[in-house]
C-alpha positions in Angstrom: -29.0 -25.2 16.9 -25.6 -25.3 18.5 -26.8 -28.0 21.0 -24.9 -30.6 18.9 -21.8 -29.7 21.0 -23.4 -31.4 24.0 -24.2 -35.1 23.9 -27.6 -35.4 22.3 -29.7 -38.5 22.6 -30.8 -40.2 19.4 -34.3 -38.9 19.9 -33.1 -35.3 20.6 -30.9 -35.3 17.4 -33.7 -36.8 15.3 -36.3 -34.2 16.6 -33.9 -31.3 15.8 -33.2 -32.8 12.3 -36.9 -33.2 11.6 -37.4 -29.6 12.7 -34.8 -28.4 10.2 -36.3 -30.6 7.4 -39.7 -29.0 8.1 -38.3 -25.5 7.9 -36.5 -26.3 4.6 -39.6 -27.9 3.1 -41.5 -24.6 3.7 -39.5 -23.1 0.9 -39.3 -19.6 2.3 -35.8 -19.9 3.7 -33.1 -17.4 2.5 -30.0 -19.0 1.0 -27.7 -18.1 3.8 -30.1 -19.6 6.4 -30.6 -22.7 4.2 -26.9 -23.2 4.1 -26.8 -23.0 7.9 -29.7 -25.5 8.2 -28.0 -27.8 5.8 -24.7 -27.8 7.8 -26.5 -28.3 11.1 -28.7 -31.1 9.6 -25.6 -32.9 8.3 -24.1 -32.9 11.9 -27.4 -34.1 13.3 -27.6 -36.8 10.7 -24.1 -38.1 11.6 -25.1 -38.2 15.3 -28.1 -40.3 14.5 -26.2 -42.6 12.2 -23.4 -43.1 14.7 -25.9 -43.9 17.5 -27.7 -46.4 15.3 -24.4 -48.1 14.3 -23.5 -48.4 17.9 -26.8 -49.8 18.8 -26.6 -52.4 16.0 -23.1 -53.4 17.3 -24.5 -53.9 20.8 -27.4 -55.9 19.5 -25.2 -58.3 17.5 -23.9 -59.8 20.7 -26.5 -60.6 23.3 -26.2 -62.7 26.4 -28.0 -66.0 26.3 -29.7 -67.3 29.4 -26.5 -69.1 30.4 -24.5 -65.9 30.1 -22.6 -67.0 27.0 -22.3 -64.5 24.2 -24.2 -65.4 21.1 -24.3 -63.7 17.7 -27.5 -61.9 16.9 -28.3 -61.3 13.2 -31.3 -59.4 12.0 -33.2 -61.2 9.3 -34.0 -58.9 6.4 -37.4 -59.4 4.7 -37.3 -60.0 1.0 
């Protein structure tokens, strides 16, 4: 689980986070191990969040065909 020290891709961090969630949902995890999983999951969650925020920032400015920057807003469905 200490792979968070190297640069994980979004997909790697998410896969590790999902693995931790699955282990925790089994319910047979001792308290000490559950605390370790929780701490590691928090780190992985932050990695995923930061990568998503960065991707959103990059998507907000896209190049138009004439190489001029243009704002890009995602339309939310109501």
